[in-house]
N, C-alpha and C positions, 0 to 999 in steps of 0.2 A: 832365629827371630827372638828378640828379647821381649819381656813383658813390661808392665808399667811399674814404676816405683810409686808406692802408695804409702800414706801415713798409717803406721801400724796402730797408733792410738785411735785414729778415726775408724779403722776397721773394727777394732775391739769395742768401741763405744756404740757404733751402729749395730753390731752383732748383739750387744746387750739390750739395746733399746727395741730391737725387733724380735726379741726372744729367740734368737738363733737363726731366723730366716735369712738375714744377710750373710751369716756364716755359711749357710748352704750355698748361697750364690758365690761366695768367695772360694769355697772348695771347688766349685765348678770352674771358676776363672783360673785358679792356681793349677788345676789339672790340665786345663786347656793350654795355659802358658808353658807348663813343663812339657807337655806333649809336643808343642811346636818347637820349643828350644832344644829338646833332646832328640827330636825326630823319631819318637817312639809311637807307633800306631797302636800298641797294646794298652796305652793309657786312654781310658774312656771317661771323659768329664761327666757325662750323664750318670754312669754307673757310680762314680765316686760321690756325686751329689746324693744319689739314692742311698748309698752306704752311710753317708754323713747324716742323712735324715734319721736313720735308725740308730746309729752309733757314731757320733762325731769323733770321739777319740780314735776309733779304729780307722776311720777315713784319713785322719791327719797322720796316723802312724804309717799307713800305706803310702801316702804322698811324701812323707819324710824320706823314704828311701830314694825316691826320684829327686827330691830336693838335694840330698847329699851328692848324688851323681852330678847334678847341675852345678853345685858349688865346686866340686872337684874339677869339672870341665872348665868353669869360669876362672879357675885359679885363685879362689878365695883362700886366704891364709888359714891353714890348719883346720879344714872342715872336718867335723866329726859327726858320725851318725847320731841323730837326736830324736829318733822316733818315739822312744819311750818317754822322754822328758816332755816332748810336745803333747803327747797323748794324755799324760797325767795333768799337765797344766791346762788342757782344754776342759777338764772337769772342774777346775777351780776358777769360777767366774769367767769362763771362756778365755782365759789368758793364753791358751795354746794358739788361738787365732792371731793374737797380737804378736806372739813370738814367731809364729810361722811367717807372718808378713815381714818381720824384721829380718829373718833369715833369707827369704826369697829376694828381699830388696838388695842384699849383698850380692846376689848373682846379677841382678839387673844393673846395679851401680858399677860393677866391675867393668862393664863395657858400655855404659851410657844407655840405660834403659829409657823407655819413653816416659815422660812426665805423666802424673795422674790426671785423669779427666774429670775428677769430682772435687 
């Protein structure tokens, strides 16, 4: 089951405007989408959101490993592990959230993900 293709800029701006609360919601959504797509029961979206509440870069780093697996499974051209880069960029004006959405969109677009509902 594929996730939604969302505007990464919209995710980033709303995360900034809500002082990171929307980012927590996005971490939950990303974890849930990756869990469903990969069929891994060990991914717990609630736990990932709680980790993101205390340390967003660590949560994004954890999800980046699953993102890399999803990109490989979807056949994205030349996927490379990006956990460290995404974690560092999440410290710089929350840009990691924008970049993560860009990367997960590649997975959903490779097989026609659902359009965004917002």
